[in-house]
C-alpha positions in Angstrom: 29.8 -75.1 19.2 31.0 -72.1 21.2 29.9 -68.8 19.7 33.6 -67.8 19.4 34.0 -70.6 16.8 30.9 -69.9 14.8 31.5 -68.9 11.2 28.0 -69.8 9.8 25.1 -70.8 12.0 24.3 -73.8 9.7 27.7 -75.4 9.5 27.3 -78.6 7.4 30.5 -80.3 8.6 30.3 -80.9 12.3 33.4 -82.2 14.0 33.1 -85.9 15.0 34.1 -85.0 18.5 31.1 -82.7 18.7 28.7 -85.3 17.3 30.0 -88.0 19.6 29.7 -85.7 22.6 26.1 -85.0 21.6 25.5 -88.7 21.9 27.1 -88.8 25.3 24.9 -85.9 26.4 21.8 -87.6 25.0 22.5 -90.9 26.8 23.4 -89.2 30.1 20.4 -86.8 30.0 18.1 -89.8 29.2 19.4 -91.5 32.3 18.8 -88.4 34.4 15.2 -88.0 33.2 14.4 -91.7 33.5 15.4 -91.7 37.1 13.8 -88.4 38.0 10.6 -88.1 39.9 7.6 -88.3 37.6 6.0 -84.9 36.7 2.6 -83.9 35.3 4.2 -81.0 33.4 7.2 -81.2 31.0 10.8 -81.3 32.4 12.5 -77.9 32.1 16.1 -78.2 30.9 18.3 -75.1 31.0 21.4 -75.1 28.7 23.7 -72.4 29.9 26.3 -71.3 27.3 24.2 -72.9 24.5 26.4 -71.3 21.8 25.2 -71.8 18.2 22.2 -73.9 19.5 23.2 -77.0 17.6 23.2 -79.2 20.8 20.0 -77.8 22.3 18.2 -78.1 19.0 19.2 -81.8 18.7 18.3 -82.5 22.3 14.9 -80.9 21.8 14.2 -83.3 18.8 15.3 -86.3 20.9 13.3 -85.3 24.0 10.1 -83.7 22.6 8.4 -84.2 25.9 10.8 -81.7 27.6 11.2 -78.0 27.3 14.6 -76.5 26.6 15.8 -73.1 27.6 19.0 -71.9 25.9 21.0 -69.1 27.7 24.1 -67.4 26.4 25.3 -64.0 27.5 27.5 -63.7 24.4 24.6 -63.5 21.8 24.7 -60.4 19.7 21.3 -58.7 19.2 21.3 -60.1 15.6 22.1 -63.7 16.8 19.5 -63.6 19.5 16.8 -62.4 17.1 17.8 -65.0 14.5 17.6 -67.9 17.0 14.5 -66.8 18.7 12.8 -66.6 15.3 14.2 -69.9 14.3 12.7 -71.8 17.4 9.3 -70.0 17.5 6.6 -72.7 18.0 9.1 -75.4 19.2 10.0 -76.7 22.6 13.1 -74.5 22.6 13.3 -70.9 23.8 16.5 -68.8 23.6 17.6 -66.0 25.9 20.6 -63.7 26.6 19.9 -63.1 30.3 18.3 -64.8 33.3 15.8 -62.0 33.6 14.3 -62.8 30.2 13.4 -66.4 31.3 9.7 -66.5 32.1 9.4 -69.4 34.5 8.0 -69.8 38.0 10.6 -70.1 40.8 12.2 -73.6 41.3 11.1 -74.6 37.8 14.4 -75.9 36.4 14.8 -79.7 36.5 18.2 -80.0 34.8 21.0 -77.5 34.2 23.4 -78.3 31.4 26.9 -76.7 31.5 28.6 -78.4 28.5 32.2 -77.4 28.2 31.4 -74.0 29.7 33.1 -73.4 33.1 36.6 -73.8 31.7 35.9 -70.6 29.8 35.2 -68.7 33.0 38.0 -67.2 35.1 36.2 -67.4 38.4 34.1 -70.5 37.7 33.4 -71.1 41.4 31.5 -67.8 41.8 29.8 -68.4 38.5 28.5 -71.8 39.5 27.6 -70.6 43.0 25.4 -67.9 41.4 23.7 -70.4 39.2 23.0 -72.7 42.2 21.6 -69.8 44.1 19.3 -68.6 41.4 15.6 -68.7 42.2 14.8 -71.0 39.3 17.0 -73.7 40.8 15.9 -76.0 43.6 17.7 -78.5 45.8 17.0 -81.5 43.6 17.8 -79.8 40.3 20.3 -81.9 38.5 23.6 -80.3 37.2 25.2 -82.0 34.2 28.7 -80.6 33.6 31.3 -81.5 31.0 34.8 -80.1 30.9 38.2 -80.9 29.3 40.4 -83.2 31.4 43.9 -83.0 32.8 45.6 -79.7 33.2 48.9 -81.4 32.1 47.3 -81.5 28.6 46.7 -77.8 28.5 47.9 -76.7 25.1 47.5 -74.1 22.3 44.1 -75.6 21.5 42.9 -74.5 24.9 44.3 -71.0 24.4 42.6 -70.7 21.1 39.3 -71.6 22.7 39.7 -69.3 25.6 40.1 -72.0 28.2 41.5 -71.0 31.6 42.1 -74.6 32.8 41.4 -78.3 32.4 40.1 -80.6 35.2 40.9 -83.9 36.9 38.0 -85.5 38.7 39.5 -84.5 42.0 39.9 -80.8 41.0 36.5 -80.7 39.5 34.8 -82.1 42.6 36.7 -79.7 44.8 35.6 -76.7 42.7 32.0 -77.9 42.6 32.0 -78.3 46.4 33.4 -74.7 46.8 30.5 -73.6 44.6 27.9 -75.3 46.8 27.3 -78.3 44.7 27.5 -81.9 45.9 29.0 -84.3 43.3 27.1 -87.5 42.8 29.3 -88.9 40.0 32.3 -88.0 37.8 33.9 -89.9 35.0 36.3 -89.5 32.1 35.4 -90.2 28.5 37.0 -90.3 25.0 40.1 -92.2 26.1 41.2 -92.7 22.5 41.8 -89.0 22.1 44.4 -88.9 24.9 47.3 -90.1 22.8 46.7 -87.7 19.9 46.5 -84.8 22.4 49.6 -85.9 24.2 51.4 -86.1 20.8 50.1 -82.7 19.9 51.4 -81.3 23.2 54.9 -82.8 22.6 55.0 -81.4 19.0 54.1 -77.9 20.3 57.2 -78.0 22.5 59.3 -78.3 19.3 57.1 -76.1 17.0 54.7 -73.8 18.9 51.3 -73.6 17.3 49.9 -70.3 16.1 47.2 -69.4 18.7 45.6 -66.9 16.3 44.5 -69.9 14.1 41.0 -71.3 14.4 40.1 -74.3 16.5 40.2 -77.9 15.1 36.4 -78.1 15.8 35.5 -75.0 13.8 37.9 -75.9 11.0 36.9 -79.5 10.5 37.2 -80.4 6.8 36.8 -84.2 7.0 34.4 -86.0 4.7 31.1 -87.6 5.7 32.7 -91.1 5.8 35.6 -90.1 7.9 33.5 -88.1 10.3 31.1 -91.0 10.8 33.9 -93.4 11.4 35.6 -91.2 14.1 32.2 -90.4 15.7 31.4 -94.1 16.0 34.8 -94.9 17.4 34.3 -92.2 20.1 30.8 -93.4 21.0 32.2 -96.9 21.3 35.0 -95.5 23.5 32.4 -93.9 25.7 30.3 -97.0 26.1 33.3 -99.1 26.9 34.3 -96.6 29.5 30.7 -96.8 30.8 31.1 -100.6 31.3 34.3 -100.2 33.3 32.8 -97.3 35.3 30.0 -99.6 36.3 32.4 -102.1 37.8 34.3 -99.3 39.6 37.1 -98.6 37.1 37.3 -95.0 35.9 39.4 -95.0 32.7 41.2 -91.8 31.9 39.9 -89.7 29.0 40.3 -86.4 27.3 37.0 -85.1 28.6 35.4 -85.3 32.0 31.8 -85.1 33.2 30.1 -84.6 36.6 26.6 -85.0 37.9 25.7 -83.0 40.9 23.0 -81.2 42.9 22.9 -78.2 45.2 24.4 -79.0 48.6 21.8 -79.0 51.4 
């Protein structure tokens, strides 16, 4: 969850979208690591914009053989201290700046940018600076997720501080401008397209208060409802994966890209 949405660090009720996206990230990251060149030392995975650390903590449990570095420039001093203490002795380290990361040059194997770049006004310069960092090498994998389709930009995006949404074409274009070569893009969470379209149409009649909290932060659904929606979204993703494998990219509310530094 983005730090702008955090009310309590230990939110009990996670939005089913967030839980389903976590599964998407787990499965995609597992595929990246399975296909990576074997290493004697642990894989180093950098999560830029790690927010309230929910995702990085779950990934670290799922991949105990890897080391995870969380980076978020928006941490307050109190948040940074709390998280660093929380993960002491684990395979997770948390930082507020690049300079605080104590690794050898070219050490990072995977960079995660999970629903981050839509929050950055000049995301091309930002991604270019990441790609050019001394910790990144030519075969470092970039795993990026973003909201899809600018035509669906709505009050929800304004509340979350989004500057834009992306089609696969616009995402690949921006990645190329940042010096990243896209290896794969795909949409996911197709079942959320119609609710978002309906929301967009309703907002034309009755504008939404952009001062209100986001749907993710304000989720009040019960455990049964959350589990049901999460499982539907995971099934949605896997059905999309099947069609992607046969060359059909089904539209969805979210988009992901895998890329590496252009050489």
